[in-house]
Steps between C-alpha positions, in 0.01 A plus 500: 500500500641842405583733788234751601725798423512392133120487485482839675746658257303368203171628637656836581620540142159398368334764717748768395429416137124507556508828693749690283522316170876468548626274220820414688295369793298285261811352340667436836183338631492279189860395566420412860192307389716302257741431785211380719391265220842337516459431870305230676138622483177321418383475138204739541718772649763442231239549226380823663856630528563413135182679388586808703857502370383481139251781550753724675760433233259587217620836365177551302298504823645816649341724760371839383732679744834607356685414824 
């Protein structure tokens, strides 16, 4: 099971991206999600992390904010 500080960092970056539209936060969150997928987690959680990573890494789906 991944350490709780890794989950917290990922969620923090997701929130920063959602609140500000910061593209760097989205890309860093996607990287952490990919890292979580490589760790020992259950299949359902892995699929959710993969979906979130793909969505965050999609450059066509950018936030309206120019941040």
